[in-house]
PDB file of N, CA, C and O in Angstrom, chain B, residues numbered from 101:
ATOM      1  N   MET B 101       0.847  -1.167   0.000  1.00  0.00           N
ATOM      2  CA  MET B 101       0.000   0.000   0.000  1.00  0.00           C
ATOM      3  C   MET B 101       0.898   1.238   0.000  1.00  0.00           C
ATOM      4  O   MET B 101       1.947   1.262   0.644  1.00  0.00           O
ATOM      5  N   GLN B 102       0.467   2.256  -0.731  1.00  0.00           N
ATOM      6  CA  GLN B 102       1.205   3.506  -0.795  1.00  0.00           C
ATOM      7  C   GLN B 102       0.314   4.621  -0.286  1.00  0.00           C
ATOM      8  O   GLN B 102      -0.912   4.514  -0.324  1.00  0.00           O
ATOM      9  N   ALA B 103       0.931   5.688   0.191  1.00  0.00           N
ATOM     10  CA  ALA B 103       0.183   6.802   0.752  1.00  0.00           C
ATOM     11  C   ALA B 103       0.517   8.084   0.006  1.00  0.00           C
ATOM     12  O   ALA B 103       1.560   8.192  -0.639  1.00  0.00           O
ATOM     13  N   ALA B 104      -0.384   9.050   0.104  1.00  0.00           N
ATOM     14  CA  ALA B 104      -0.181  10.370  -0.489  1.00  0.00           C
ATOM     15  C   ALA B 104      -0.821  11.392   0.441  1.00  0.00           C
ATOM     16  O   ALA B 104      -1.600  11.039   1.326  1.00  0.00           O
ATOM     17  N   VAL B 105      -0.486  12.657   0.233  1.00  0.00           N
ATOM     18  CA  VAL B 105      -1.014  13.741   1.056  1.00  0.00           C
ATOM     19  C   VAL B 105      -1.965  14.579   0.206  1.00  0.00           C
ATOM     20  O   VAL B 105      -1.664  14.887  -0.947  1.00  0.00           O
ATOM     21  N   VAL B 106      -3.097  14.942   0.770  1.00  0.00           N
ATOM     22  CA  VAL B 106      -4.074  15.781   0.085  1.00  0.00           C
ATOM     23  C   VAL B 106      -3.653  17.239   0.260  1.00  0.00           C
ATOM     24  O   VAL B 106      -3.385  17.691   1.373  1.00  0.00           O
ATOM     25  N   SER B 107      -3.598  17.972  -0.866  1.00  0.00           N
ATOM     26  CA  SER B 107      -3.213  19.382  -0.808  1.00  0.00           C
ATOM     27  C   SER B 107      -4.375  20.236  -0.321  1.00  0.00           C
ATOM     28  O   SER B 107      -5.487  19.740  -0.142  1.00  0.00           O
ATOM     29  N   SER B 108      -4.112  21.530  -0.106  1.00  0.00           N
ATOM     30  CA  SER B 108      -5.165  22.441   0.342  1.00  0.00           C
ATOM     31  C   SER B 108      -6.258  22.602  -0.702  1.00  0.00           C
ATOM     32  O   SER B 108      -7.364  23.032  -0.375  1.00  0.00           O
ATOM     33  N   LYS B 109      -5.965  22.260  -1.963  1.00  0.00           N
ATOM     34  CA  LYS B 109      -6.950  22.324  -3.040  1.00  0.00           C
ATOM     35  C   LYS B 109      -7.677  20.987  -3.234  1.00  0.00           C
ATOM     36  O   LYS B 109      -8.488  20.856  -4.151  1.00  0.00           O
ATOM     37  N   GLY B 110      -7.398  20.008  -2.389  1.00  0.00           N
ATOM     38  CA  GLY B 110      -8.038  18.706  -2.503  1.00  0.00           C
ATOM     39  C   GLY B 110      -7.381  17.816  -3.544  1.00  0.00           C
ATOM     40  O   GLY B 110      -7.976  16.827  -3.973  1.00  0.00           O
ATOM     41  N   GLN B 111      -6.171  18.149  -3.957  1.00  0.00           N
ATOM     42  CA  GLN B 111      -5.484  17.374  -4.995  1.00  0.00           C
ATOM     43  C   GLN B 111      -4.579  16.319  -4.374  1.00  0.00           C
ATOM     44  O   GLN B 111      -4.007  16.515  -3.301  1.00  0.00           O
ATOM     45  N   VAL B 112      -4.465  15.195  -5.079  1.00  0.00           N
ATOM     46  CA  VAL B 112      -3.602  14.099  -4.658  1.00  0.00           C
ATOM     47  C   VAL B 112      -2.779  13.668  -5.863  1.00  0.00           C
ATOM     48  O   VAL B 112      -3.303  13.582  -6.974  1.00  0.00           O
ATOM     49  N   THR B 113      -1.517  13.402  -5.658  1.00  0.00           N
ATOM     50  CA  THR B 113      -0.679  12.877  -6.730  1.00  0.00           C
ATOM     51  C   THR B 113      -0.657  11.359  -6.624  1.00  0.00           C
ATOM     52  O   THR B 113      -0.287  10.806  -5.588  1.00  0.00           O
ATOM     53  N   LEU B 114      -1.057  10.689  -7.699  1.00  0.00           N
ATOM     54  CA  LEU B 114      -1.016   9.230  -7.710  1.00  0.00           C
ATOM     55  C   LEU B 114       0.437   8.785  -7.846  1.00  0.00           C
ATOM     56  O   LEU B 114       1.159   9.312  -8.693  1.00  0.00           O
ATOM     57  N   PRO B 115       0.877   7.837  -7.041  1.00  0.00           N
ATOM     58  CA  PRO B 115       2.254   7.366  -7.148  1.00  0.00           C
ATOM     59  C   PRO B 115       2.567   6.841  -8.556  1.00  0.00           C
ATOM     60  O   PRO B 115       1.722   6.218  -9.198  1.00  0.00           O
ATOM     61  N   ALA B 116       3.775   7.100  -9.017  1.00  0.00           N
ATOM     62  CA  ALA B 116       4.190   6.732 -10.375  1.00  0.00           C
ATOM     63  C   ALA B 116       4.013   5.245 -10.649  1.00  0.00           C
ATOM     64  O   ALA B 116       3.586   4.867 -11.741  1.00  0.00           O
ATOM     65  N   ALA B 117       4.330   4.402  -9.684  1.00  0.00           N
ATOM     66  CA  ALA B 117       4.204   2.956  -9.893  1.00  0.00           C
ATOM     67  C   ALA B 117       2.752   2.563 -10.155  1.00  0.00           C
ATOM     68  O   ALA B 117       2.484   1.696 -10.988  1.00  0.00           O
ATOM     69  N   MET B 118       1.819   3.195  -9.451  1.00  0.00           N
ATOM     70  CA  MET B 118       0.397   2.893  -9.659  1.00  0.00           C
ATOM     71  C   MET B 118      -0.070   3.404 -11.011  1.00  0.00           C
ATOM     72  O   MET B 118      -0.820   2.717 -11.704  1.00  0.00           O
ATOM     73  N   ARG B 119       0.364   4.605 -11.400  1.00  0.00           N
ATOM     74  CA  ARG B 119      -0.005   5.144 -12.722  1.00  0.00           C
ATOM     75  C   ARG B 119       0.502   4.222 -13.821  1.00  0.00           C
ATOM     76  O   ARG B 119      -0.218   3.942 -14.780  1.00  0.00           O
ATOM     77  N   ALA B 120       1.718   3.756 -13.687  1.00  0.00           N
ATOM     78  CA  ALA B 120       2.290   2.866 -14.702  1.00  0.00           C
ATOM     79  C   ALA B 120       1.528   1.548 -14.757  1.00  0.00           C
ATOM     80  O   ALA B 120       1.233   1.043 -15.840  1.00  0.00           O
ATOM     81  N   LEU B 121       1.213   0.997 -13.601  1.00  0.00           N
ATOM     82  CA  LEU B 121       0.496  -0.286 -13.533  1.00  0.00           C
ATOM     83  C   LEU B 121      -0.868  -0.194 -14.184  1.00  0.00           C
ATOM     84  O   LEU B 121      -1.305  -1.140 -14.839  1.00  0.00           O
ATOM     85  N   LEU B 122      -1.557   0.945 -14.014  1.00  0.00           N
ATOM     86  CA  LEU B 122      -2.908   1.123 -14.540  1.00  0.00           C
ATOM     87  C   LEU B 122      -2.939   1.798 -15.907  1.00  0.00           C
ATOM     88  O   LEU B 122      -4.015   1.975 -16.479  1.00  0.00           O
ATOM     89  N   GLY B 123      -1.784   2.178 -16.439  1.00  0.00           N
ATOM     90  CA  GLY B 123      -1.738   2.815 -17.757  1.00  0.00           C
ATOM     91  C   GLY B 123      -2.279   4.237 -17.729  1.00  0.00           C
ATOM     92  O   GLY B 123      -2.801   4.717 -18.735  1.00  0.00           O
ATOM     93  N   ILE B 124      -2.163   4.916 -16.597  1.00  0.00           N
ATOM     94  CA  ILE B 124      -2.632   6.297 -16.480  1.00  0.00           C
ATOM     95  C   ILE B 124      -1.497   7.225 -16.857  1.00  0.00           C
ATOM     96  O   ILE B 124      -0.419   7.175 -16.264  1.00  0.00           O
ATOM     97  N   SER B 125      -1.740   8.070 -17.841  1.00  0.00           N
ATOM     98  CA  SER B 125      -0.734   9.027 -18.293  1.00  0.00           C
ATOM     99  C   SER B 125      -1.360  10.414 -18.341  1.00  0.00           C
ATOM    100  O   SER B 125      -2.575  10.540 -18.186  1.00  0.00           O
ATOM    101  N   PRO B 126      -0.556  11.461 -18.554  1.00  0.00           N
ATOM    102  CA  PRO B 126      -1.141  12.804 -18.632  1.00  0.00           C
ATOM    103  C   PRO B 126      -2.270  12.849 -19.664  1.00  0.00           C
ATOM    104  O   PRO B 126      -2.108  12.385 -20.792  1.00  0.00           O
ATOM    105  N   GLY B 127      -3.394  13.403 -19.272  1.00  0.00           N
ATOM    106  CA  GLY B 127      -4.555  13.482 -20.161  1.00  0.00           C
ATOM    107  C   GLY B 127      -5.515  12.314 -20.025  1.00  0.00           C
ATOM    108  O   GLY B 127      -6.603  12.341 -20.600  1.00  0.00           O
ATOM    109  N   SER B 128      -5.130  11.282 -19.271  1.00  0.00           N
ATOM    110  CA  SER B 128      -6.023  10.137 -19.064  1.00  0.00           C
ATOM    111  C   SER B 128      -7.238  10.566 -18.258  1.00  0.00           C
ATOM    112  O   SER B 128      -7.152  11.462 -17.418  1.00  0.00           O
ATOM    113  N   HIS B 129      -8.354   9.930 -18.514  1.00  0.00           N
ATOM    114  CA  HIS B 129      -9.572  10.177 -17.749  1.00  0.00           C
ATOM    115  C   HIS B 129      -9.713   9.064 -16.727  1.00  0.00           C
ATOM    116  O   HIS B 129      -9.469   7.895 -17.029  1.00  0.00           O
ATOM    117  N   ILE B 130     -10.105   9.430 -15.523  1.00  0.00           N
ATOM    118  CA  ILE B 130     -10.299   8.432 -14.478  1.00  0.00           C
ATOM    119  C   ILE B 130     -11.668   8.634 -13.846  1.00  0.00           C
ATOM    120  O   ILE B 130     -12.233   9.726 -13.896  1.00  0.00           O
ATOM    121  N   GLN B 131     -12.196   7.570 -13.252  1.00  0.00           N
ATOM    122  CA  GLN B 131     -13.493   7.608 -12.581  1.00  0.00           C
ATOM    123  C   GLN B 131     -13.273   7.385 -11.089  1.00  0.00           C
ATOM    124  O   GLN B 131     -12.395   6.623 -10.683  1.00  0.00           O
ATOM    125  N   PHE B 132     -14.084   8.062 -10.282  1.00  0.00           N
ATOM    126  CA  PHE B 132     -14.045   7.887  -8.837  1.00  0.00           C
ATOM    127  C   PHE B 132     -15.354   7.265  -8.390  1.00  0.00           C
ATOM    128  O   PHE B 132     -16.428   7.639  -8.860  1.00  0.00           O
ATOM    129  N   GLU B 133     -15.250   6.319  -7.485  1.00  0.00           N
ATOM    130  CA  GLU B 133     -16.435   5.654  -6.944  1.00  0.00           C
ATOM    131  C   GLU B 133     -16.266   5.540  -5.436  1.00  0.00           C
ATOM    132  O   GLU B 133     -15.187   5.189  -4.958  1.00  0.00           O
ATOM    133  N   VAL B 134     -17.314   5.831  -4.690  1.00  0.00           N
ATOM    134  CA  VAL B 134     -17.269   5.688  -3.244  1.00  0.00           C
ATOM    135  C   VAL B 134     -17.958   4.383  -2.873  1.00  0.00           C
ATOM    136  O   VAL B 134     -19.114   4.149  -3.226  1.00  0.00           O
ATOM    137  N   ARG B 135     -17.230   3.543  -2.158  1.00  0.00           N
ATOM    138  CA  ARG B 135     -17.765   2.266  -1.661  1.00  0.00           C
ATOM    139  C   ARG B 135     -17.602   2.275  -0.145  1.00  0.00           C
ATOM    140  O   ARG B 135     -16.485   2.248   0.372  1.00  0.00           O
ATOM    141  N   ASP B 136     -18.710   2.312   0.544  1.00  0.00           N
ATOM    142  CA  ASP B 136     -18.698   2.446   2.007  1.00  0.00           C
ATOM    143  C   ASP B 136     -17.862   3.668   2.368  1.00  0.00           C
ATOM    144  O   ASP B 136     -18.270   4.793   2.078  1.00  0.00           O
ATOM    145  N   LYS B 137     -16.723   3.479   2.983  1.00  0.00           N
ATOM    146  CA  LYS B 137     -15.867   4.611   3.353  1.00  0.00           C
ATOM    147  C   LYS B 137     -14.552   4.563   2.583  1.00  0.00           C
ATOM    148  O   LYS B 137     -13.523   5.021   3.080  1.00  0.00           O
ATOM    149  N   GLU B 138     -14.581   4.018   1.390  1.00  0.00           N
ATOM    150  CA  GLU B 138     -13.390   3.935   0.551  1.00  0.00           C
ATOM    151  C   GLU B 138     -13.637   4.644  -0.770  1.00  0.00           C
ATOM    152  O   GLU B 138     -14.773   4.733  -1.235  1.00  0.00           O
ATOM    153  N   ILE B 139     -12.573   5.145  -1.367  1.00  0.00           N
ATOM    154  CA  ILE B 139     -12.637   5.746  -2.700  1.00  0.00           C
ATOM    155  C   ILE B 139     -11.941   4.790  -3.654  1.00  0.00           C
ATOM    156  O   ILE B 139     -10.796   4.400  -3.427  1.00  0.00           O
ATOM    157  N   VAL B 140     -12.630   4.414  -4.716  1.00  0.00           N
ATOM    158  CA  VAL B 140     -12.059   3.538  -5.739  1.00  0.00           C
ATOM    159  C   VAL B 140     -11.780   4.393  -6.968  1.00  0.00           C
ATOM    160  O   VAL B 140     -12.655   5.124  -7.432  1.00  0.00           O
ATOM    161  N   ILE B 141     -10.571   4.303  -7.492  1.00  0.00           N
ATOM    162  CA  ILE B 141     -10.175   5.067  -8.676  1.00  0.00           C
ATOM    163  C   ILE B 141      -9.988   4.083  -9.822  1.00  0.00           C
ATOM    164  O   ILE B 141      -9.221   3.127  -9.711  1.00  0.00           O
ATOM    165  N   LYS B 142     -10.703   4.328 -10.938  1.00  0.00           N
ATOM    166  CA  LYS B 142     -10.605   3.448 -12.106  1.00  0.00           C
ATOM    167  C   LYS B 142     -10.261   4.271 -13.333  1.00  0.00           C
ATOM    168  O   LYS B 142     -10.877   5.309 -13.573  1.00  0.00           O
ATOM    169  N   PRO B 143      -9.285   3.822 -14.114  1.00  0.00           N
ATOM    170  CA  PRO B 143      -9.015   4.526 -15.372  1.00  0.00           C
ATOM    171  C   PRO B 143     -10.099   4.220 -16.388  1.00  0.00           C
ATOM    172  O   PRO B 143     -10.587   3.092 -16.454  1.00  0.00           O
ATOM    173  N   GLU B 144     -10.482   5.217 -17.182  1.00  0.00           N
ATOM    174  CA  GLU B 144     -11.412   4.994 -18.284  1.00  0.00           C
ATOM    175  C   GLU B 144     -10.591   4.566 -19.486  1.00  0.00           C
ATOM    176  O   GLU B 144      -9.591   5.208 -19.808  1.00  0.00           O
ATOM    177  N   PRO B 145     -10.990   3.497 -20.155  1.00  0.00           N
ATOM    178  CA  PRO B 145     -10.236   3.100 -21.350  1.00  0.00           C
ATOM    179  C   PRO B 145     -10.383   4.160 -22.439  1.00  0.00           C
ATOM    180  O   PRO B 145     -11.439   4.781 -22.556  1.00  0.00           O
ATOM    181  N   PRO B 146      -9.339   4.372 -23.235  1.00  0.00           N
ATOM    182  CA  PRO B 146      -9.456   5.354 -24.323  1.00  0.00           C
ATOM    183  C   PRO B 146     -10.465   4.885 -25.368  1.00  0.00           C
ATOM    184  O   PRO B 146     -10.725   3.689 -25.493  1.00  0.00           O
ATOM    185  N   MET B 147     -11.028   5.827 -26.115  1.00  0.00           N
ATOM    186  CA  MET B 147     -12.025   5.489 -27.143  1.00  0.00           C
ATOM    187  C   MET B 147     -11.469   4.496 -28.166  1.00  0.00           C
ATOM    188  O   MET B 147     -12.221   3.697 -28.723  1.00  0.00           O
ATOM    189  N   SER B 148     -10.170   4.541 -28.412  1.00  0.00           N
ATOM    190  CA  SER B 148      -9.579   3.630 -29.396  1.00  0.00           C
ATOM    191  C   SER B 148      -9.765   2.169 -28.982  1.00  0.00           C
ATOM    192  O   SER B 148      -9.696   1.280 -29.831  1.00  0.00           O
ATOM    193  N   THR B 149      -9.993   1.909 -27.716  1.00  0.00           N
ATOM    194  CA  THR B 149     -10.241   0.548 -27.233  1.00  0.00           C
ATOM    195  C   THR B 149     -11.485  -0.043 -27.878  1.00  0.00           C
ATOM    196  O   THR B 149     -11.569  -1.252 -28.091  1.00  0.00           O
ATOM    197  N   TYR B 150     -12.446   0.812 -28.187  1.00  0.00           N
ATOM    198  CA  TYR B 150     -13.728   0.346 -28.711  1.00  0.00           C
ATOM    199  C   TYR B 150     -13.761   0.253 -30.234  1.00  0.00           C
ATOM    200  O   TYR B 150     -14.767  -0.171 -30.803  1.00  0.00           O
ATOM    201  N   ARG B 151     -12.682   0.641 -30.896  1.00  0.00           N
ATOM    202  CA  ARG B 151     -12.648   0.601 -32.365  1.00  0.00           C
ATOM    203  C   ARG B 151     -12.821  -0.840 -32.837  1.00  0.00           C
ATOM    204  O   ARG B 151     -12.099  -1.737 -32.403  1.00  0.00           O
ATOM    205  N   GLY B 152     -13.777  -1.048 -33.721  1.00  0.00           N
ATOM    206  CA  GLY B 152     -14.010  -2.359 -34.313  1.00  0.00           C
ATOM    207  C   GLY B 152     -14.804  -3.313 -33.440  1.00  0.00           C
ATOM    208  O   GLY B 152     -14.950  -4.483 -33.796  1.00  0.00           O
ATOM    209  N   ILE B 153     -15.321  -2.853 -32.311  1.00  0.00           N
ATOM    210  CA  ILE B 153     -16.026  -3.740 -31.389  1.00  0.00           C
ATOM    211  C   ILE B 153     -17.288  -4.338 -32.017  1.00  0.00           C
ATOM    212  O   ILE B 153     -17.706  -5.430 -31.631  1.00  0.00           O
ATOM    213  N   LEU B 154     -17.896  -3.645 -32.970  1.00  0.00           N
ATOM    214  CA  LEU B 154     -19.124  -4.135 -33.608  1.00  0.00           C
ATOM    215  C   LEU B 154     -18.868  -4.786 -34.963  1.00  0.00           C
ATOM    216  O   LEU B 154     -19.809  -5.100 -35.692  1.00  0.00           O
ATOM    217  N   LYS B 155     -17.609  -4.986 -35.297  1.00  0.00           N
ATOM    218  CA  LYS B 155     -17.279  -5.597 -36.580  1.00  0.00           C
ATOM    219  C   LYS B 155     -17.908  -6.991 -36.668  1.00  0.00           C
ATOM    220  O   LYS B 155     -17.795  -7.800 -35.747  1.00  0.00           O
ATOM    221  N   GLY B 156     -18.557  -7.246 -37.772  1.00  0.00           N
ATOM    222  CA  GLY B 156     -19.185  -8.550 -37.978  1.00  0.00           C
ATOM    223  C   GLY B 156     -20.644  -8.601 -37.557  1.00  0.00           C
ATOM    224  O   GLY B 156     -21.333  -9.576 -37.856  1.00  0.00           O
ATOM    225  N   TYR B 157     -21.128  -7.582 -36.876  1.00  0.00           N
ATOM    226  CA  TYR B 157     -22.534  -7.539 -36.481  1.00  0.00           C
ATOM    227  C   TYR B 157     -23.339  -6.836 -37.565  1.00  0.00           C
ATOM    228  O   TYR B 157     -22.879  -5.855 -38.150  1.00  0.00           O
ATOM    229  N   ASP B 158     -24.543  -7.337 -37.831  1.00  0.00           N
ATOM    230  CA  ASP B 158     -25.443  -6.694 -38.781  1.00  0.00           C
ATOM    231  C   ASP B 158     -26.224  -5.626 -38.025  1.00  0.00           C
ATOM    232  O   ASP B 158     -27.099  -5.937 -37.217  1.00  0.00           O
ATOM    233  N   LEU B 159     -25.903  -4.386 -38.294  1.00  0.00           N
ATOM    234  CA  LEU B 159     -26.561  -3.284 -37.602  1.00  0.00           C
ATOM    235  C   LEU B 159     -27.763  -2.764 -38.365  1.00  0.00           C
ATOM    236  O   LEU B 159     -28.379  -1.780 -37.956  1.00  0.00           O
ATOM    237  N   GLY B 160     -28.102  -3.408 -39.460  1.00  0.00           N
ATOM    238  CA  GLY B 160     -29.238  -2.971 -40.258  1.00  0.00           C
ATOM    239  C   GLY B 160     -28.954  -1.633 -40.912  1.00  0.00           C
ATOM    240  O   GLY B 160     -27.799  -1.271 -41.135  1.00  0.00           O
ATOM    241  N   ASP B 161     -29.992  -0.919 -41.210  1.00  0.00           N
ATOM    242  CA  ASP B 161     -29.843   0.388 -41.848  1.00  0.00           C
ATOM    243  C   ASP B 161     -29.623   1.429 -40.758  1.00  0.00           C
ATOM    244  O   ASP B 161     -30.559   1.797 -40.048  1.00  0.00           O
ATOM    245  N   THR B 162     -28.407   1.893 -40.627  1.00  0.00           N
ATOM    246  CA  THR B 162     -28.092   2.876 -39.585  1.00  0.00           C
ATOM    247  C   THR B 162     -28.205   4.303 -40.087  1.00  0.00           C
ATOM    248  O   THR B 162     -28.027   5.249 -39.319  1.00  0.00           O
ATOM    249  N   GLU B 163     -28.498   4.467 -41.367  1.00  0.00           N
ATOM    250  CA  GLU B 163     -28.648   5.809 -41.940  1.00  0.00           C
ATOM    251  C   GLU B 163     -30.038   6.338 -41.598  1.00  0.00           C
ATOM    252  O   GLU B 163     -31.033   5.689 -41.921  1.00  0.00           O
ATOM    253  N   PRO B 164     -30.131   7.506 -40.949  1.00  0.00           N
ATOM    254  CA  PRO B 164     -31.470   8.037 -40.615  1.00  0.00           C
ATOM    255  C   PRO B 164     -32.226   8.448 -41.874  1.00  0.00           C
ATOM    256  O   PRO B 164     -31.631   8.827 -42.882  1.00  0.00           O
ATOM    257  N   GLU B 165     -33.552   8.363 -41.790  1.00  0.00           N
ATOM    258  CA  GLU B 165     -34.361   8.753 -42.922  1.00  0.00           C
ATOM    259  C   GLU B 165     -34.249  10.266 -43.115  1.00  0.00           C
ATOM    260  O   GLU B 165     -34.211  11.031 -42.152  1.00  0.00           O
ATOM    261  N   LYS B 166     -34.198  10.671 -44.373  1.00  0.00           N
ATOM    262  CA  LYS B 166     -34.069  12.095 -44.681  1.00  0.00           C
ATOM    263  C   LYS B 166     -35.451  12.712 -44.790  1.00  0.00           C
ATOM    264  O   LYS B 166     -36.382  12.112 -45.328  1.00  0.00           O
ATOM    265  N   GLU B 167     -35.562  13.927 -44.265  1.00  0.00           N
ATOM    266  CA  GLU B 167     -36.818  14.643 -44.357  1.00  0.00           C
ATOM    267  C   GLU B 167     -36.960  15.240 -45.757  1.00  0.00           C
ATOM    268  O   GLU B 167     -35.972  15.564 -46.416  1.00  0.00           O
ATOM    269  N   ALA B 168     -38.193  15.373 -46.186  1.00  0.00           N
ATOM    270  CA  ALA B 168     -38.448  16.039 -47.473  1.00  0.00           C
ATOM    271  C   ALA B 168     -38.056  17.512 -47.357  1.00  0.00           C
ATOM    272  O   ALA B 168     -38.143  18.105 -46.282  1.00  0.00           O
ATOM    273  N   ASP B 169     -37.629  18.088 -48.466  1.00  0.00           N
ATOM    274  CA  ASP B 169     -37.290  19.513 -48.486  1.00  0.00           C
ATOM    275  C   ASP B 169     -38.518  20.334 -48.113  1.00  0.00           C
ATOM    276  O   ASP B 169     -39.636  20.035 -48.530  1.00  0.00           O
ATOM    277  N   ARG B 170     -38.289  21.348 -47.338  1.00  0.00           N
ATOM    278  CA  ARG B 170     -39.376  22.218 -46.919  1.00  0.00           C
ATOM    279  C   ARG B 170     -39.481  23.392 -47.899  1.00  0.00           C
ATOM    280  O   ARG B 170     -38.473  23.871 -48.419  1.00  0.00           O
ATOM    281  N   SER B 171     -40.673  23.829 -48.135  1.00  0.00           N
ATOM    282  CA  SER B 171     -40.845  25.002 -49.000  1.00  0.00           C
ATOM    283  C   SER B 171     -41.183  26.193 -48.129  1.00  0.00           C
ATOM    284  O   SER B 171     -41.978  26.098 -47.195  1.00  0.00           O
ATOM    285  N   PHE B 172     -40.574  27.295 -48.447  1.00  0.00           N
ATOM    286  CA  PHE B 172     -40.805  28.535 -47.690  1.00  0.00           C
ATOM    287  C   PHE B 172     -41.496  29.537 -48.585  1.00  0.00           C
ATOM    288  O   PHE B 172     -41.132  29.705 -49.749  1.00  0.00           O
ATOM    289  N   GLU B 173     -42.464  30.179 -48.052  1.00  0.00           N
ATOM    290  CA  GLU B 173     -43.212  31.158 -48.844  1.00  0.00           C
ATOM    291  C   GLU B 173     -42.890  32.546 -48.376  1.00  0.00           C
ATOM    292  O   GLU B 173     -43.419  33.518 -48.916  1.00  0.00           O
TER     293      GLU B 173
END
């Protein structure tokens, strides 16, 4: 277990070893969750993780229907 100090602004620096283990780098997004009296920190996977996730699935017609042109008088 590692410890950190909370600054006067409520900021905490995550230890480098933990950032490396979780793949957290500058600009990474993280989620906070409170469980009982604990704070759980989870990294959000980058959007590139989801690329191709629906490959091979038939999504049907995903193109929205177009509205007819409107006439203005």
